[in-house]
C-alpha positions as CSV (number, residue, x, y, z in Angstrom):
1,M,6.2,39.4,21.9
2,T,7.8,35.9,19.6
3,G,5.4,35.7,16.6
4,R,4.2,32.8,15.3
5,R,6.4,29.8,13.8
6,R,6.2,29.1,10.2
7,W,5.6,25.7,9.0
8,T,7.4,23.7,6.2
9,T,6.1,21.7,3.9
10,E,8.2,18.9,5.4
11,D,7.0,19.7,8.7
12,I,3.4,19.3,7.7
13,L,3.5,16.3,6.4
14,D,5.5,14.3,9.3
15,M,2.7,15.7,11.6
16,A,0.0,14.1,9.0
17,A,1.8,11.2,9.2
18,E,2.2,10.8,12.2
19,L,-1.4,11.4,13.1
20,L,-2.2,9.3,10.4
21,R,-0.2,6.0,12.7
22,T,-3.0,6.2,14.7
23,S,-5.7,7.0,13.1
24,D,-7.8,6.4,9.6
25,A,-7.9,8.6,6.9
26,E,-11.6,9.3,7.2
27,S,-10.8,10.6,11.5
28,F,-8.9,13.0,10.0
29,S,-9.1,16.1,9.1
30,V,-7.2,19.1,8.2
31,R,-8.4,20.7,12.0
32,K,-7.7,18.0,13.6
33,L,-4.2,19.1,12.4
34,A,-3.9,22.2,12.8
35,A,-4.4,22.1,16.1
36,A,-1.7,19.0,17.2
37,L,0.4,22.2,15.3
38,G,-0.3,24.7,17.0
39,T,-2.4,26.9,14.4
40,D,-5.1,27.4,12.3
41,S,-6.1,25.2,9.4
42,S,-5.6,28.8,6.9
43,S,-1.9,28.5,7.7
44,L,-2.4,25.2,5.7
45,Y,-4.2,25.7,3.3
46,R,-1.3,27.6,2.0
47,H,0.3,24.5,1.2
48,F,-2.5,21.6,0.4
49,R,-6.0,23.2,-1.2
50,N,-8.3,20.5,0.4
51,K,-7.4,17.8,2.4
52,T,-7.3,14.8,-0.2
53,E,-4.1,17.2,-1.7
54,L,-2.5,16.4,1.5
55,L,-3.0,12.6,1.7
56,R,-2.5,12.6,-1.3
57,A,0.9,14.2,-0.3
58,V,2.0,11.9,2.4
59,A,1.5,8.6,0.5
60,D,3.9,9.8,-1.9
61,R,6.4,9.9,0.9
62,I,5.9,6.2,1.3
63,L,6.6,6.0,-2.7
64,A,9.6,7.9,-2.7
65,A,11.2,6.3,0.4
66,A,10.3,3.5,-1.3
67,M,12.4,4.3,-4.3
68,D,15.6,5.5,-2.5
69,G,18.8,4.6,-3.0
70,Y,17.3,1.9,-5.8
71,H,19.4,0.9,-8.6
72,P,17.0,-1.0,-11.3
73,E,19.2,-5.1,-11.4
74,G,18.5,-8.0,-13.1
75,D,16.0,-8.9,-16.3
76,W,12.2,-7.5,-15.4
77,K,10.6,-9.0,-13.9
78,Q,13.1,-8.9,-11.4
79,R,13.2,-5.2,-11.1
80,I,9.3,-5.3,-11.3
81,T,9.7,-7.5,-8.0
82,A,12.3,-5.6,-6.4
83,T,9.4,-1.9,-7.0
84,A,6.8,-4.1,-5.1
85,L,8.8,-5.9,-2.6
86,R,10.8,-2.3,-0.8
87,L,6.4,-0.7,-1.6
88,R,5.7,-3.6,0.9
89,E,8.4,-3.1,3.5
90,A,7.4,1.1,3.2
91,F,4.2,0.9,3.4
92,G,4.4,-1.8,5.7
93,R,6.3,0.5,8.2
94,H,3.3,2.5,7.8
95,P,0.5,0.9,7.2
96,Q,-2.1,3.1,8.3
97,L,-1.4,4.5,5.0
98,A,-1.1,2.0,2.7
99,A,-4.9,2.7,1.6
100,L,-4.0,5.6,1.1
101,W,-2.2,5.1,-1.9
102,G,-4.7,2.6,-3.4
103,R,-8.1,5.5,-2.3
104,Y,-6.1,9.0,-3.1
105,G,-3.0,7.9,-5.3
106,S,-0.9,10.5,-6.7
107,G,0.8,12.2,-8.7
108,G,3.6,13.8,-7.0
109,S,7.6,12.6,-7.4
110,G,7.6,8.9,-6.0
111,S,4.2,8.3,-7.8
112,R,6.8,9.4,-11.0
113,L,9.3,7.2,-9.2
114,V,7.4,3.8,-9.0
115,M,5.3,4.1,-12.5
116,E,9.2,5.3,-14.3
117,E,10.3,1.7,-12.9
118,V,8.1,-0.1,-13.9
119,L,7.0,1.1,-17.4
120,Q,10.7,0.8,-18.1
121,A,10.7,-3.2,-16.6
122,L,7.7,-3.8,-18.6
123,R,10.0,-2.7,-22.3
124,A,12.5,-4.2,-21.4
125,S,10.4,-7.5,-21.1
126,G,9.1,-7.1,-24.9
127,L,6.4,-6.4,-24.8
128,P,4.5,-3.9,-27.5
129,D,4.3,-0.3,-26.6
130,E,1.1,-0.2,-26.8
131,E,0.0,-3.3,-24.8
132,I,2.2,-1.7,-21.9
133,P,-0.4,0.6,-20.5
134,R,-3.0,-1.8,-19.7
135,H,-0.3,-4.3,-17.7
136,Y,0.9,-2.1,-15.5
137,H,-2.3,-0.8,-14.6
138,R,-3.3,-4.5,-14.5
139,I,0.6,-4.2,-11.9
140,V,-0.9,-1.4,-10.0
141,I,-4.4,-2.5,-8.9
142,L,-2.6,-5.7,-7.9
143,L,-0.4,-4.1,-6.4
144,A,-1.9,-1.5,-4.1
145,A,-4.6,-4.3,-3.0
146,L,-2.3,-6.9,-2.1
147,I,-0.8,-3.5,-0.1
148,A,-3.9,-2.7,1.6
149,S,-5.1,-5.4,2.5
150,E,-1.2,-6.8,4.7
151,A,-1.3,-3.0,5.5
152,G,-5.0,-3.9,7.2
153,I,-4.1,-6.8,9.6
154,D,-1.2,-4.7,10.4
155,T,-3.6,-2.1,12.1
156,L,-4.9,-4.7,13.6
157,T,-4.6,-4.9,17.8
158,P,-3.1,-7.9,19.1
159,G,-6.9,-9.1,21.4
160,E,-8.8,-8.2,17.5
161,Y,-6.1,-10.5,16.0
162,E,-6.5,-13.2,18.7
163,Q,-10.2,-12.7,18.0
164,G,-10.5,-13.3,14.2
165,I,-8.5,-15.8,14.9
166,E,-10.2,-18.3,16.6
167,Q,-13.7,-17.0,14.7
168,F,-11.0,-18.8,11.6
169,R,-11.2,-20.9,14.0
170,V,-15.1,-21.9,15.1
171,A,-15.9,-21.0,11.2
172,V,-13.5,-23.9,8.9
173,L,-12.8,-26.3,11.6
174,G,-16.7,-25.6,13.0
175,A,-17.8,-26.1,9.5
176,D,-20.9,-28.3,8.6
177,P,-20.1,-31.5,5.7
178,D,-22.9,-31.7,5.2
179,R,-23.5,-28.0,4.2
180,F,-20.0,-26.6,3.5
181,P,-18.7,-30.6,2.6
182,A,-15.3,-28.9,0.2
183,L,-14.4,-26.3,3.1
184,A,-15.1,-29.2,5.6
185,H,-12.8,-31.5,3.4
186,F,-9.1,-28.7,3.3
187,A,-10.0,-27.1,6.2
188,R,-7.0,-28.1,7.9
189,E,-5.5,-27.1,5.8
190,I,-7.4,-23.4,5.3
191,R,-4.9,-21.0,6.3
192,P,-6.4,-17.4,8.2
193,L,-5.2,-14.0,6.2
194,G,-2.2,-13.4,8.2
195,A,-0.5,-16.5,7.4
196,D,2.7,-16.7,5.1
197,R,1.6,-13.2,4.1
198,R,5.4,-12.2,2.1
199,A,5.4,-16.1,0.2
200,A,1.6,-15.5,-0.6
201,F,2.5,-11.9,-2.0
202,E,6.3,-13.0,-3.9
203,E,3.5,-15.7,-5.5
204,I,0.2,-13.1,-6.5
205,L,3.3,-11.4,-8.5
206,A,4.7,-14.3,-10.0
207,A,2.4,-15.5,-11.8
208,H,1.3,-12.5,-13.0
209,L,4.5,-12.0,-14.3
210,A,4.8,-15.2,-15.5
211,R,1.6,-14.7,-17.7
212,I,2.8,-11.3,-18.8
213,Q,6.0,-13.6,-19.7
214,A,3.7,-15.8,-21.7
215,A,1.4,-12.9,-23.6
216,I,4.9,-12.1,-24.8
217,L,5.8,-15.7,-26.7
């Protein structure tokens, strides 16, 4: 008689990531994961104490993948920008997982790699040590928000995206100039949320880093 297969932690995380690509954290459950693996929930709880711990581990794998092969280059702003773009690209390949980082966080090796690089870059900026944790916190919040917002657009179907664009056009181009004078004035220049996302990401991050640099000088 063939025994039941023993799934490794990596096998479990692989399947969890696959399920999360086509669903979200709310509908995801350990029971669904166990069914997909052909086992029972109790066997998975030997690897993870609960659903939240499992989701944090999935998010951490994305962070680890983002930092794989990374080597610091350039000044402190270039290092933070390079790290941010790596995170953006990694979560862009797994948009359903982007919200997990912002919501559940992570305390694994991937998270430590990101934290270490951003903290080292901030120390290289010349900031006093006592100010670095505050600036680190704000940078991570900014990145998590930008990446999650962008990933939300990437999870839309083509039909949902086109519907959103049409509603945007109606809301903007059809604005009553008496009630919404500023909106009517800028209507033809206002871009949808999904437009020029990489440029917007880099500009917002650059502006934030410039504020930090101004505080140093």
